[in-house]
N, CA, C, O and the ligand as a Tripos MOL2 file, in Angstrom:
@<TRIPOS>MOLECULE
protein
  301   299    76     0     0
PROTEIN
NO_CHARGES

@<TRIPOS>ATOM
      1 N           1.0410   -1.1880   -0.0850 N.3       1 MET1
      2 CA         -0.0250   -0.1490    0.0410 C.3       1 MET1
      3 C           0.8200    1.1960    0.1190 C.2       1 MET1
      4 O           0.3570    2.2140   -0.3960 O.2       1 MET1
      5 N           1.9820    1.2100    0.7200 N.am      2 ALA2
      6 CA          2.9680    2.3050    0.6420 C.3       2 ALA2
      7 C           3.3140    2.6570   -0.7580 C.2       2 ALA2
      8 O           3.2690    3.7960   -1.2210 O.2       2 ALA2
      9 N           3.6550    1.6000   -1.3800 N.am      3 PHE3
     10 CA          4.0470    1.4820   -2.8590 C.3       3 PHE3
     11 C           3.0620    2.4210   -3.6410 C.2       3 PHE3
     12 O           3.4670    3.3740   -4.3080 O.2       3 PHE3
     13 N           1.6890    2.0700   -3.5050 N.am      4 ASP4
     14 CA          0.6690    2.6500   -4.0880 C.3       4 ASP4
     15 C           0.5280    4.1010   -3.7970 C.2       4 ASP4
     16 O           0.3740    4.9540   -4.6710 O.2       4 ASP4
     17 N           0.5910    4.3400   -2.4730 N.am      5 LEU5
     18 CA          0.7100    5.8830   -2.2080 C.3       5 LEU5
     19 C           1.8760    6.5730   -2.7300 C.2       5 LEU5
     20 O           1.7480    7.7410   -3.0960 O.2       5 LEU5
     21 N           2.9750    5.9970   -2.8050 N.am      6 LEU6
     22 CA          4.0590    6.7620   -3.4710 C.3       6 LEU6
     23 C           3.8800    7.1480   -4.8340 C.2       6 LEU6
     24 O           4.0870    8.3310   -5.1010 O.2       6 LEU6
     25 N           3.5290    6.3570   -5.7590 N.am      7 ILE7
     26 CA          3.2340    6.5540   -7.0690 C.3       7 ILE7
     27 C           2.0470    7.0020   -7.2760 C.2       7 ILE7
     28 O           1.8590    7.6380   -8.3130 O.2       7 ILE7
     29 N           1.0890    6.8160   -6.4670 N.am      8 GLY8
     30 CA         -0.3380    7.6080   -6.6590 C.3       8 GLY8
     31 C          -1.1870    6.8530   -7.5580 C.2       8 GLY8
     32 O          -2.1890    7.4240   -7.9890 O.2       8 GLY8
     33 N          -0.9360    5.5970   -7.9290 N.am      9 VAL9
     34 CA         -1.8110    4.7490   -8.8700 C.3       9 VAL9
     35 C          -2.0490    3.6900   -8.1330 C.2       9 VAL9
     36 O          -1.1780    3.1300   -7.4670 O.2       9 VAL9
     37 N          -3.5070    3.2570   -8.2060 N.am     10 PRO10
     38 CA         -4.0720    2.0550   -7.4460 C.3      10 PRO10
     39 C          -3.4810    0.8480   -8.0810 C.2      10 PRO10
     40 O          -3.1630    0.7150   -9.2620 O.2      10 PRO10
     41 N          -3.3640   -0.1950   -6.8990 N.am     11 ALA11
     42 CA         -2.7500   -1.4220   -7.2450 C.3      11 ALA11
     43 C          -3.4360   -2.2760   -8.5940 C.2      11 ALA11
     44 O          -2.7830   -2.9730   -9.3720 O.2      11 ALA11
     45 N          -4.7420   -2.0600   -8.6480 N.am     12 SER12
     46 CA         -5.5200   -2.4780   -9.7820 C.3      12 SER12
     47 C          -4.9880   -1.8810  -11.0720 C.2      12 SER12
     48 O          -4.9740   -2.6120  -12.0630 O.2      12 SER12
     49 N          -4.5960   -0.7640  -11.1600 N.am     13 ALA13
     50 CA         -4.0660   -0.1420  -12.4520 C.3      13 ALA13
     51 C          -2.6870   -0.7240  -12.8330 C.2      13 ALA13
     52 O          -2.2010   -0.8790  -13.9540 O.2      13 ALA13
     53 N          -2.1930   -0.9990  -11.6430 N.am     14 TRP14
     54 CA         -0.5880   -1.5370  -11.9160 C.3      14 TRP14
     55 C          -0.8190   -2.8600  -12.4340 C.2      14 TRP14
     56 O          -0.2200   -3.2350  -13.4430 O.2      14 TRP14
     57 N          -1.7220   -3.6740  -11.7660 N.am     15 SER15
     58 CA         -1.7700   -5.1380  -12.3260 C.3      15 SER15
     59 C          -2.2130   -5.0300  -13.9210 C.2      15 SER15
     60 O          -1.6960   -5.7460  -14.7790 O.2      15 SER15
     61 N          -3.1310   -4.1450  -14.1790 N.am     16 ILE16
     62 CA         -3.5580   -4.1060  -15.5130 C.3      16 ILE16
     63 C          -2.5800   -3.4950  -16.4910 C.2      16 ILE16
     64 O          -2.5920   -3.7520  -17.6950 O.2      16 ILE16
     65 N          -1.7190   -2.6590  -15.8910 N.am     17 SER17
     66 CA         -0.5950   -2.1900  -16.9380 C.3      17 SER17
     67 C           0.5580   -3.3940  -16.9940 C.2      17 SER17
     68 O           1.2660   -3.4960  -17.9960 O.2      17 SER17
     69 N           0.6740   -4.0930  -16.1210 N.am     18 LEU18
     70 CA          1.5300   -5.2870  -16.0480 C.3      18 LEU18
     71 C           1.1250   -6.2370  -17.0240 C.2      18 LEU18
     72 O           1.9260   -6.6150  -17.8790 O.2      18 LEU18
     73 N          -0.1840   -6.7110  -16.9730 N.am     19 VAL19
     74 CA         -0.6390   -7.5390  -17.9000 C.3      19 VAL19
     75 C          -0.5820   -6.9920  -19.4000 C.2      19 VAL19
     76 O          -0.2070   -7.7210  -20.3180 O.2      19 VAL19
     77 N          -0.9500   -5.7450  -19.5850 N.am     20 LEU20
     78 CA         -0.8720   -5.1090  -20.8830 C.3      20 LEU20
     79 C           0.7830   -5.1540  -21.3020 C.2      20 LEU20
     80 O           1.1630   -5.3200  -22.4610 O.2      20 LEU20
     81 N           1.5740   -4.9970  -20.2860 N.am     21 LEU21
     82 CA          3.0870   -5.0640  -20.8420 C.3      21 LEU21
     83 C           3.4140   -6.3850  -21.1210 C.2      21 LEU21
     84 O           4.3590   -6.5970  -21.8800 O.2      21 LEU21
     85 N           2.7610   -7.3570  -20.6120 N.am     22 ASP22
     86 CA          2.9730   -8.7100  -20.9650 C.3      22 ASP22
     87 C           2.5370   -9.1780  -22.2860 C.2      22 ASP22
     88 O           3.1910   -9.9770  -22.9560 O.2      22 ASP22
     89 N           1.2720   -8.5970  -22.6950 N.am     23 CYS23
     90 CA          0.6440   -8.7810  -23.8140 C.3      23 CYS23
     91 C           1.5420   -8.1510  -24.9290 C.2      23 CYS23
     92 O           1.7650   -8.7860  -25.9590 O.2      23 CYS23
     93 N           2.0460   -6.9320  -24.7290 N.am     24 VAL24
     94 CA          2.8430   -6.4010  -25.5900 C.3      24 VAL24
     95 C           4.0320   -7.1530  -26.0400 C.2      24 VAL24
     96 O           4.4160   -7.3020  -27.2000 O.2      24 VAL24
     97 N           4.6370   -7.6740  -24.7840 N.am     25 GLY25
     98 CA          5.8160   -8.5680  -25.0340 C.3      25 GLY25
     99 C           5.5330   -9.8530  -25.8080 C.2      25 GLY25
    100 O           6.2710  -10.2750  -26.6980 O.2      25 GLY25
    101 N           4.5010  -10.3940  -25.4340 N.am     26 VAL26
    102 CA          3.8530  -11.6720  -26.4270 C.3      26 VAL26
    103 C           3.8770  -11.2580  -27.8490 C.2      26 VAL26
    104 O           4.4210  -11.9840  -28.6800 O.2      26 VAL26
    105 N           3.2770  -10.0500  -28.2060 N.am     27 ILE27
    106 CA          3.0150   -9.5860  -29.3500 C.3      27 ILE27
    107 C           4.2630   -9.4040  -30.0490 C.2      27 ILE27
    108 O           4.4330   -9.8620  -31.1790 O.2      27 ILE27
    109 N           5.2750   -8.6540  -29.3280 N.am     28 ILE28
    110 CA          6.5950   -8.4010  -30.0820 C.3      28 ILE28
    111 C           7.1880   -9.9320  -30.3000 C.2      28 ILE28
    112 O           7.6770  -10.1930  -31.3990 O.2      28 ILE28
    113 N           7.1620  -10.6790  -29.5410 N.am     29 ALA29
    114 CA          7.8330  -11.9260  -29.8090 C.3      29 ALA29
    115 C           7.3030  -12.8140  -30.9320 C.2      29 ALA29
    116 O           8.0090  -13.4740  -31.6940 O.2      29 ALA29
    117 N           5.8260  -12.7400  -30.9390 N.am     30 PHE30
    118 CA          5.2860  -13.2810  -32.1020 C.3      30 PHE30
    119 C           5.5700  -12.5880  -33.5120 C.2      30 PHE30
    120 O           5.7480  -13.2630  -34.5270 O.2      30 PHE30
    121 N           5.5970  -11.2920  -33.5030 N.am     31 LEU31
    122 CA          5.7880  -10.5930  -34.7790 C.3      31 LEU31
    123 C           7.2130  -10.9270  -35.2100 C.2      31 LEU31
    124 O           7.5020  -11.3430  -36.3320 O.2      31 LEU31
    125 N           8.0950  -10.7010  -34.1980 N.am     32 SER32
    126 CA          9.6560  -11.1060  -34.6280 C.3      32 SER32
    127 C           9.8260  -12.2640  -35.0670 C.2      32 SER32
    128 O          10.6490  -12.4130  -35.9700 O.2      32 SER32
    129 N           9.1680  -13.2930  -34.6030 N.am     33 SER33
    130 CA          9.2470  -14.6700  -34.9760 C.3      33 SER33
    131 C           8.7160  -14.8520  -36.4130 C.2      33 SER33
    132 O           9.3080  -15.5590  -37.2280 O.2      33 SER33
    133 N           7.4740  -14.1270  -36.7170 N.am     34 LEU34
    134 CA          6.8540  -13.8920  -38.0960 C.3      34 LEU34
    135 C           8.0970  -13.3920  -39.1540 C.2      34 LEU34
    136 O           8.3900  -13.9570  -40.2080 O.2      34 LEU34
    137 N           8.6640  -12.3300  -38.6560 N.am     35 LEU35
    138 CA          9.5320  -11.6550  -39.3730 C.3      35 LEU35
    139 C          10.7560  -12.4380  -39.6840 C.2      35 LEU35
    140 O          11.3560  -12.3070  -40.7500 O.2      35 LEU35
    141 N          11.1860  -13.4010  -38.5680 N.am     36 ALA36
    142 CA         12.3260  -14.1990  -38.8600 C.3      36 ALA36
    143 C          12.0120  -15.3510  -40.0170 C.2      36 ALA36
    144 O          12.7850  -15.7910  -40.8680 O.2      36 ALA36
    145 N          10.7360  -15.6670  -39.7870 N.am     37 VAL37
    146 CA         10.3140  -16.9300  -40.7330 C.3      37 VAL37
    147 C          10.1140  -16.3330  -42.1340 C.2      37 VAL37
    148 O          10.3110  -17.0750  -43.0960 O.2      37 VAL37
    149 N           9.7510  -15.0900  -42.3330 N.am     38 ARG38
    150 CA          9.4860  -14.2940  -43.4880 C.3      38 ARG38
    151 C          11.1940  -14.1380  -44.1930 C.2      38 ARG38
    152 O          11.4440  -14.4400  -45.3600 O.2      38 ARG38
    153 N          12.0030  -13.7280  -43.4220 N.am     39 LEU39
    154 CA         13.3210  -13.4820  -43.8240 C.3      39 LEU39
    155 C          13.9680  -14.8990  -44.4500 C.2      39 LEU39
    156 O          14.4990  -15.0130  -45.5550 O.2      39 LEU39
    157 N          13.8040  -15.7920  -43.5890 N.am     40 ILE40
    158 CA         14.2400  -17.1350  -44.0610 C.3      40 ILE40
    159 C          13.6830  -17.5870  -45.2860 C.2      40 ILE40
    160 O          14.4240  -18.0380  -46.1600 O.2      40 ILE40
    161 N          12.2950  -17.5040  -45.4590 N.am     41 ALA41
    162 CA         11.6080  -17.8380  -46.6510 C.3      41 ALA41
    163 C          12.1230  -16.8270  -47.9240 C.2      41 ALA41
    164 O          12.2070  -17.2440  -49.0800 O.2      41 ALA41
    165 N          12.4130  -15.6080  -47.5750 N.am     42 LYS42
    166 CA         12.7060  -14.7030  -48.6800 C.3      42 LYS42
    167 C          14.1940  -15.2230  -49.2460 C.2      42 LYS42
    168 O          14.4330  -15.0730  -50.4440 O.2      42 LYS42
    169 N          15.2060  -15.8460  -48.3500 N.am     43 ARG43
    170 CA         16.2880  -16.1580  -48.7390 C.3      43 ARG43
    171 C          16.2520  -17.2380  -49.7710 C.2      43 ARG43
    172 O          17.1420  -17.2920  -50.6190 O.2      43 ARG43
    173 N          15.2690  -18.1060  -49.7460 N.am     44 ASP44
    174 CA         14.9360  -19.1380  -50.6530 C.3      44 ASP44
    175 C          14.3680  -18.6710  -51.9480 C.2      44 ASP44
    176 O          14.2940  -19.4510  -52.8970 O.2      44 ASP44
    177 N          14.0110  -17.5850  -52.0240 N.am     45 VAL45
    178 CA         13.5380  -17.0260  -53.3770 C.3      45 VAL45
    179 C          14.5860  -17.0330  -54.4340 C.2      45 VAL45
    180 O          15.5930  -16.3490  -54.2530 O.2      45 VAL45
    181 N          14.4520  -17.7310  -55.5110 N.am     46 VAL46
    182 CA         15.4170  -17.8900  -56.5770 C.3      46 VAL46
    183 C          15.7040  -16.4990  -57.1620 C.2      46 VAL46
    184 O          14.7670  -15.7930  -57.5340 O.2      46 VAL46
    185 N          16.9360  -16.1050  -57.2500 N.am     47 GLY47
    186 CA         17.2880  -14.6910  -57.8770 C.3      47 GLY47
    187 C          17.3290  -13.5950  -56.8270 C.2      47 GLY47
    188 O          17.5160  -12.3960  -57.0350 O.2      47 GLY47
    189 N          17.1060  -14.2510  -55.5690 N.am     48 GLY48
    190 CA         17.2190  -13.1600  -54.2460 C.3      48 GLY48
    191 C          18.4600  -12.9770  -53.9040 C.2      48 GLY48
    192 O          19.3040  -13.8120  -54.2290 O.2      48 GLY48
    193 N          18.8030  -11.8080  -53.1590 N.am     49 CYS49
    194 CA         20.0730  -11.6140  -52.6070 C.3      49 CYS49
    195 C          20.3430  -12.6200  -51.4690 C.2      49 CYS49
    196 O          19.4610  -12.9400  -50.6720 O.2      49 CYS49
    197 N          21.4180  -13.0360  -51.4340 N.am     50 GLU50
    198 CA         21.9590  -14.2890  -50.6000 C.3      50 GLU50
    199 C          22.1110  -13.7480  -48.9920 C.2      50 GLU50
    200 O          21.9990  -14.4580  -47.9920 O.2      50 GLU50
    201 N          22.3600  -12.4770  -49.0240 N.am     51 ALA51
    202 CA         22.4870  -11.6380  -47.7970 C.3      51 ALA51
    203 C          21.0480  -11.2660  -47.2140 C.2      51 ALA51
    204 O          20.7530  -11.5930  -46.0650 O.2      51 ALA51
    205 N          20.2930  -10.6760  -47.9160 N.am     52 CYS52
    206 CA         19.0970  -10.0660  -47.5020 C.3      52 CYS52
    207 C          17.6920  -10.4900  -48.1250 C.2      52 CYS52
    208 O          16.6260  -10.1430  -47.6170 O.2      52 CYS52
    209 N          17.7830  -11.2210  -49.1960 N.am     53 GLY53
    210 CA         16.6440  -11.8280  -49.5950 C.3      53 GLY53
    211 C          15.9980  -10.9830  -50.7970 C.2      53 GLY53
    212 O          15.0500  -11.3650  -51.4830 O.2      53 GLY53
    213 N          16.6820   -9.7650  -50.9270 N.am     54 TYR54
    214 CA         16.0410   -8.6510  -52.0320 C.3      54 TYR54
    215 C          16.0140   -9.3760  -53.4200 C.2      54 TYR54
    216 O          16.9570  -10.0380  -53.8530 O.2      54 TYR54
    217 N          14.8920   -9.1840  -54.0300 N.am     55 ASP55
    218 CA         14.6820   -9.8030  -55.2850 C.3      55 ASP55
    219 C          15.6400   -9.1440  -56.3170 C.2      55 ASP55
    220 O          15.4790   -7.9560  -56.5950 O.2      55 ASP55
    221 N          16.5390   -9.8060  -56.8420 N.am     56 LEU56
    222 CA         17.5390   -9.3600  -57.8020 C.3      56 LEU56
    223 C          17.5920   -9.6090  -59.2100 C.2      56 LEU56
    224 O          18.5520   -9.4160  -59.9560 O.2      56 LEU56
    225 N          16.2020  -10.1610  -59.5590 N.am     57 GLN57
    226 CA         15.8540  -10.6010  -60.9200 C.3      57 GLN57
    227 C          16.0250   -9.2530  -61.6350 C.2      57 GLN57
    228 O          15.3800   -8.2980  -61.2010 O.2      57 GLN57
    229 N          16.8050   -9.0930  -62.6520 N.am     58 GLY58
    230 CA         16.8810   -8.1020  -63.7770 C.3      58 GLY58
    231 C          18.0570   -7.1140  -63.2670 C.2      58 GLY58
    232 O          18.2790   -6.0750  -63.8880 O.2      58 GLY58
    233 N          18.7110   -7.4220  -62.2610 N.am     59 ASN59
    234 CA         19.7420   -6.4340  -61.7150 C.3      59 ASN59
    235 C          20.8880   -6.5610  -62.6310 C.2      59 ASN59
    236 O          21.1880   -7.6450  -63.1330 O.2      59 ASN59
    237 N          21.5610   -5.4260  -62.8650 N.am     60 GLU60
    238 CA         22.5510   -5.4390  -63.6860 C.3      60 GLU60
    239 C          23.8650   -4.7650  -63.1820 C.2      60 GLU60
    240 O          24.9270   -4.7180  -63.8030 O.2      60 GLU60
    241 N          23.6020   -4.2450  -61.9330 N.am     61 SER61
    242 CA         24.6390   -3.3630  -61.2500 C.3      61 SER61
    243 C          25.7300   -4.2050  -60.6360 C.2      61 SER61
    244 O          26.8760   -3.7800  -60.4890 O.2      61 SER61
    245 N          25.3100   -5.5010  -60.2570 N.am     62 GLY62
    246 CA         26.2850   -6.2990  -59.6480 C.3      62 GLY62
    247 C          26.4110   -6.1180  -58.1430 C.2      62 GLY62
    248 O          27.2660   -6.6610  -57.4440 O.2      62 GLY62
    249 N          25.4110   -5.2500  -57.7080 N.am     63 THR63
    250 CA         25.5050   -5.1870  -56.3080 C.3      63 THR63
    251 C          24.0160   -5.0530  -55.8420 C.2      63 THR63
    252 O          23.2290   -4.4110  -56.5370 O.2      63 THR63
    253 N          23.6100   -5.6640  -54.6470 N.am     64 CYS64
    254 CA         22.3370   -5.5960  -54.0060 C.3      64 CYS64
    255 C          22.0110   -4.1080  -53.7440 C.2      64 CYS64
    256 O          22.7300   -3.4420  -52.9990 O.2      64 CYS64
    257 N          20.8920   -3.5720  -54.3740 N.am     65 PRO65
    258 CA         20.5710   -2.2560  -53.8590 C.3      65 PRO65
    259 C          20.1830   -1.8890  -52.6530 C.2      65 PRO65
    260 O          20.1780   -0.7490  -52.1900 O.2      65 PRO65
    261 N          19.7610   -3.1680  -52.0060 N.am     66 GLU66
    262 CA         19.0810   -3.0910  -50.5320 C.3      66 GLU66
    263 C          20.3350   -3.0870  -49.5660 C.2      66 GLU66
    264 O          20.3820   -2.2680  -48.6490 O.2      66 GLU66
    265 N          21.3700   -4.0220  -49.7780 N.am     67 CYS67
    266 CA         22.2980   -4.1210  -48.5330 C.3      67 CYS67
    267 C          23.7030   -3.9450  -48.9370 C.2      67 CYS67
    268 O          24.6580   -3.8900  -48.1610 O.2      67 CYS67
    269 N          23.7590   -3.8320  -50.6680 N.am     68 GLY68
    270 CA         25.2030   -3.7680  -51.0390 C.3      68 GLY68
    271 C          25.9270   -5.0140  -51.2790 C.2      68 GLY68
    272 O          27.0730   -4.9510  -51.7230 O.2      68 GLY68
    273 N          25.3650   -6.1640  -51.0260 N.am     69 GLU69
    274 CA         26.0520   -7.3270  -51.3180 C.3      69 GLU69
    275 C          26.3450   -7.5510  -52.6110 C.2      69 GLU69
    276 O          25.5330   -7.3180  -53.5050 O.2      69 GLU69
    277 N          27.6270   -8.0600  -52.8370 N.am     70 ALA70
    278 CA         27.9430   -8.3940  -54.5390 C.3      70 ALA70
    279 C          26.9720   -9.5860  -54.8500 C.2      70 ALA70
    280 O          26.6580  -10.5390  -54.1380 O.2      70 ALA70
    281 N          26.5450   -9.2110  -56.2760 N.am     71 VAL71
    282 CA         25.5770  -10.3860  -56.7440 C.3      71 VAL71
    283 C          26.2860  -11.0990  -57.4700 C.2      71 VAL71
    284 O          27.0760  -10.6280  -58.2890 O.2      71 VAL71
    285 N          26.0640  -12.6300  -57.2280 N.am     72 LYS72
    286 CA         26.5370  -13.6180  -58.1190 C.3      72 LYS72
    287 C          25.9580  -13.8190  -59.4070 C.2      72 LYS72
    288 O          24.7330  -13.7940  -59.5240 O.2      72 LYS72
    289 N          26.8490  -14.0540  -60.5790 N.am     73 ALA73
    290 CA         26.1770  -14.3110  -61.7760 C.3      73 ALA73
    291 C          25.3430  -15.4430  -61.5680 C.2      73 ALA73
    292 O          25.7600  -16.3880  -60.8990 O.2      73 ALA73
    293 N          24.0270  -15.4450  -62.1540 N.am     74 THR74
    294 CA         23.1840  -16.5310  -62.1490 C.3      74 THR74
    295 C          23.1650  -17.5220  -63.4140 C.2      74 THR74
    296 O          22.4760  -18.5410  -63.4440 O.2      74 THR74
    297 N          23.9830  -17.1070  -64.4270 N.am     75 GLN75
    298 CA         23.8800  -17.7170  -65.7420 C.3      75 GLN75
    299 C          25.1450  -18.3040  -65.9420 C.2      75 GLN75
    300 O          25.3870  -18.9110  -66.9850 O.2      75 GLN75
    301 ZN         21.0780   -7.7130  -50.2270 Zn       76 ZN76
@<TRIPOS>BOND
     1     1     2 1
     2     2     3 1
     3     3     4 2
     4     3     5 am
     5     5     6 1
     6     6     7 1
     7     7     8 2
     8     7     9 am
     9     9    10 1
    10    10    11 1
    11    11    12 2
    12    11    13 am
    13    13    14 1
    14    14    15 1
    15    15    16 2
    16    15    17 am
    17    17    18 1
    18    18    19 1
    19    19    20 2
    20    19    21 am
    21    21    22 1
    22    22    23 1
    23    23    24 2
    24    23    25 am
    25    25    26 1
    26    26    27 1
    27    27    28 2
    28    27    29 am
    29    29    30 1
    30    30    31 1
    31    31    32 2
    32    31    33 am
    33    33    34 1
    34    34    35 1
    35    35    36 2
    36    35    37 am
    37    37    38 1
    38    38    39 1
    39    39    40 2
    40    39    41 am
    41    41    42 1
    42    42    43 1
    43    43    44 2
    44    43    45 am
    45    45    46 1
    46    46    47 1
    47    47    48 2
    48    47    49 am
    49    49    50 1
    50    50    51 1
    51    51    52 2
    52    51    53 am
    53    53    54 1
    54    54    55 1
    55    55    56 2
    56    55    57 am
    57    57    58 1
    58    58    59 1
    59    59    60 2
    60    59    61 am
    61    61    62 1
    62    62    63 1
    63    63    64 2
    64    63    65 am
    65    65    66 1
    66    66    67 1
    67    67    68 2
    68    67    69 am
    69    69    70 1
    70    70    71 1
    71    71    72 2
    72    71    73 am
    73    73    74 1
    74    74    75 1
    75    75    76 2
    76    75    77 am
    77    77    78 1
    78    78    79 1
    79    79    80 2
    80    79    81 am
    81    81    82 1
    82    82    83 1
    83    83    84 2
    84    83    85 am
    85    85    86 1
    86    86    87 1
    87    87    88 2
    88    87    89 am
    89    89    90 1
    90    90    91 1
    91    91    92 2
    92    91    93 am
    93    93    94 1
    94    94    95 1
    95    95    96 2
    96    95    97 am
    97    97    98 1
    98    98    99 1
    99    99   100 2
   100    99   101 am
   101   101   102 1
   102   102   103 1
   103   103   104 2
   104   103   105 am
   105   105   106 1
   106   106   107 1
   107   107   108 2
   108   107   109 am
   109   109   110 1
   110   110   111 1
   111   111   112 2
   112   111   113 am
   113   113   114 1
   114   114   115 1
   115   115   116 2
   116   115   117 am
   117   117   118 1
   118   118   119 1
   119   119   120 2
   120   119   121 am
   121   121   122 1
   122   122   123 1
   123   123   124 2
   124   123   125 am
   125   125   126 1
   126   126   127 1
   127   127   128 2
   128   127   129 am
   129   129   130 1
   130   130   131 1
   131   131   132 2
   132   131   133 am
   133   133   134 1
   134   134   135 1
   135   135   136 2
   136   135   137 am
   137   137   138 1
   138   138   139 1
   139   139   140 2
   140   139   141 am
   141   141   142 1
   142   142   143 1
   143   143   144 2
   144   143   145 am
   145   145   146 1
   146   146   147 1
   147   147   148 2
   148   147   149 am
   149   149   150 1
   150   150   151 1
   151   151   152 2
   152   151   153 am
   153   153   154 1
   154   154   155 1
   155   155   156 2
   156   155   157 am
   157   157   158 1
   158   158   159 1
   159   159   160 2
   160   159   161 am
   161   161   162 1
   162   162   163 1
   163   163   164 2
   164   163   165 am
   165   165   166 1
   166   166   167 1
   167   167   168 2
   168   167   169 am
   169   169   170 1
   170   170   171 1
   171   171   172 2
   172   171   173 am
   173   173   174 1
   174   174   175 1
   175   175   176 2
   176   175   177 am
   177   177   178 1
   178   178   179 1
   179   179   180 2
   180   179   181 am
   181   181   182 1
   182   182   183 1
   183   183   184 2
   184   183   185 am
   185   185   186 1
   186   186   187 1
   187   187   188 2
   188   187   189 am
   189   189   190 1
   190   190   191 1
   191   191   192 2
   192   191   193 am
   193   193   194 1
   194   194   195 1
   195   195   196 2
   196   195   197 am
   197   197   198 1
   198   198   199 1
   199   199   200 2
   200   199   201 am
   201   201   202 1
   202   202   203 1
   203   203   204 2
   204   203   205 am
   205   205   206 1
   206   206   207 1
   207   207   208 2
   208   207   209 am
   209   209   210 1
   210   210   211 1
   211   211   212 2
   212   211   213 am
   213   213   214 1
   214   214   215 1
   215   215   216 2
   216   215   217 am
   217   217   218 1
   218   218   219 1
   219   219   220 2
   220   219   221 am
   221   221   222 1
   222   222   223 1
   223   223   224 2
   224   223   225 am
   225   225   226 1
   226   226   227 1
   227   227   228 2
   228   227   229 am
   229   229   230 1
   230   230   231 1
   231   231   232 2
   232   231   233 am
   233   233   234 1
   234   234   235 1
   235   235   236 2
   236   235   237 am
   237   237   238 1
   238   238   239 1
   239   239   240 2
   240   239   241 am
   241   241   242 1
   242   242   243 1
   243   243   244 2
   244   243   245 am
   245   245   246 1
   246   246   247 1
   247   247   248 2
   248   247   249 am
   249   249   250 1
   250   250   251 1
   251   251   252 2
   252   251   253 am
   253   253   254 1
   254   254   255 1
   255   255   256 2
   256   255   257 am
   257   257   258 1
   258   258   259 1
   259   259   260 2
   260   259   261 am
   261   261   262 1
   262   262   263 1
   263   263   264 2
   264   263   265 am
   265   265   266 1
   266   266   267 1
   267   267   268 2
   268   267   269 am
   269   269   270 1
   270   270   271 1
   271   271   272 2
   272   271   273 am
   273   273   274 1
   274   274   275 1
   275   275   276 2
   276   275   277 am
   277   277   278 1
   278   278   279 1
   279   279   280 2
   280   279   281 am
   281   281   282 1
   282   282   283 1
   283   283   284 2
   284   283   285 am
   285   285   286 1
   286   286   287 1
   287   287   288 2
   288   287   289 am
   289   289   290 1
   290   290   291 1
   291   291   292 2
   292   291   293 am
   293   293   294 1
   294   294   295 1
   295   295   296 2
   296   295   297 am
   297   297   298 1
   298   298   299 1
   299   299   300 2
@<TRIPOS>SUBSTRUCTURE
     1 MET1         2 RESIDUE 1 A MET
     2 ALA2         6 RESIDUE 1 A ALA
     3 PHE3        10 RESIDUE 1 A PHE
     4 ASP4        14 RESIDUE 1 A ASP
     5 LEU5        18 RESIDUE 1 A LEU
     6 LEU6        22 RESIDUE 1 A LEU
     7 ILE7        26 RESIDUE 1 A ILE
     8 GLY8        30 RESIDUE 1 A GLY
     9 VAL9        34 RESIDUE 1 A VAL
    10 PRO10       38 RESIDUE 1 A PRO
    11 ALA11       42 RESIDUE 1 A ALA
    12 SER12       46 RESIDUE 1 A SER
    13 ALA13       50 RESIDUE 1 A ALA
    14 TRP14       54 RESIDUE 1 A TRP
    15 SER15       58 RESIDUE 1 A SER
    16 ILE16       62 RESIDUE 1 A ILE
    17 SER17       66 RESIDUE 1 A SER
    18 LEU18       70 RESIDUE 1 A LEU
    19 VAL19       74 RESIDUE 1 A VAL
    20 LEU20       78 RESIDUE 1 A LEU
    21 LEU21       82 RESIDUE 1 A LEU
    22 ASP22       86 RESIDUE 1 A ASP
    23 CYS23       90 RESIDUE 1 A CYS
    24 VAL24       94 RESIDUE 1 A VAL
    25 GLY25       98 RESIDUE 1 A GLY
    26 VAL26      102 RESIDUE 1 A VAL
    27 ILE27      106 RESIDUE 1 A ILE
    28 ILE28      110 RESIDUE 1 A ILE
    29 ALA29      114 RESIDUE 1 A ALA
    30 PHE30      118 RESIDUE 1 A PHE
    31 LEU31      122 RESIDUE 1 A LEU
    32 SER32      126 RESIDUE 1 A SER
    33 SER33      130 RESIDUE 1 A SER
    34 LEU34      134 RESIDUE 1 A LEU
    35 LEU35      138 RESIDUE 1 A LEU
    36 ALA36      142 RESIDUE 1 A ALA
    37 VAL37      146 RESIDUE 1 A VAL
    38 ARG38      150 RESIDUE 1 A ARG
    39 LEU39      154 RESIDUE 1 A LEU
    40 ILE40      158 RESIDUE 1 A ILE
    41 ALA41      162 RESIDUE 1 A ALA
    42 LYS42      166 RESIDUE 1 A LYS
    43 ARG43      170 RESIDUE 1 A ARG
    44 ASP44      174 RESIDUE 1 A ASP
    45 VAL45      178 RESIDUE 1 A VAL
    46 VAL46      182 RESIDUE 1 A VAL
    47 GLY47      186 RESIDUE 1 A GLY
    48 GLY48      190 RESIDUE 1 A GLY
    49 CYS49      194 RESIDUE 1 A CYS
    50 GLU50      198 RESIDUE 1 A GLU
    51 ALA51      202 RESIDUE 1 A ALA
    52 CYS52      206 RESIDUE 1 A CYS
    53 GLY53      210 RESIDUE 1 A GLY
    54 TYR54      214 RESIDUE 1 A TYR
    55 ASP55      218 RESIDUE 1 A ASP
    56 LEU56      222 RESIDUE 1 A LEU
    57 GLN57      226 RESIDUE 1 A GLN
    58 GLY58      230 RESIDUE 1 A GLY
    59 ASN59      234 RESIDUE 1 A ASN
    60 GLU60      238 RESIDUE 1 A GLU
    61 SER61      242 RESIDUE 1 A SER
    62 GLY62      246 RESIDUE 1 A GLY
    63 THR63      250 RESIDUE 1 A THR
    64 CYS64      254 RESIDUE 1 A CYS
    65 PRO65      258 RESIDUE 1 A PRO
    66 GLU66      262 RESIDUE 1 A GLU
    67 CYS67      266 RESIDUE 1 A CYS
    68 GLY68      270 RESIDUE 1 A GLY
    69 GLU69      274 RESIDUE 1 A GLU
    70 ALA70      278 RESIDUE 1 A ALA
    71 VAL71      282 RESIDUE 1 A VAL
    72 LYS72      286 RESIDUE 1 A LYS
    73 ALA73      290 RESIDUE 1 A ALA
    74 THR74      294 RESIDUE 1 A THR
    75 GLN75      298 RESIDUE 1 A GLN
    76 ZN76       301 GROUP 0 **** ****
């Protein structure tokens, strides 16, 4: 209770904010795992950059415009 008085926020509000914080953590973990899966899937794209997965089909500069990785000749 002394803690509540110091901060000036009721304990129930703290509980709710902690639950929300937990939810945010779970959502961030879920989204980052989705992102990781997408990045891994992107790397398997034929003609994609080996470093970042950027689609390099039709690229003639010899470097990935996304990350600057040297492009290997595909022919
Ligand atoms: Zn790249």
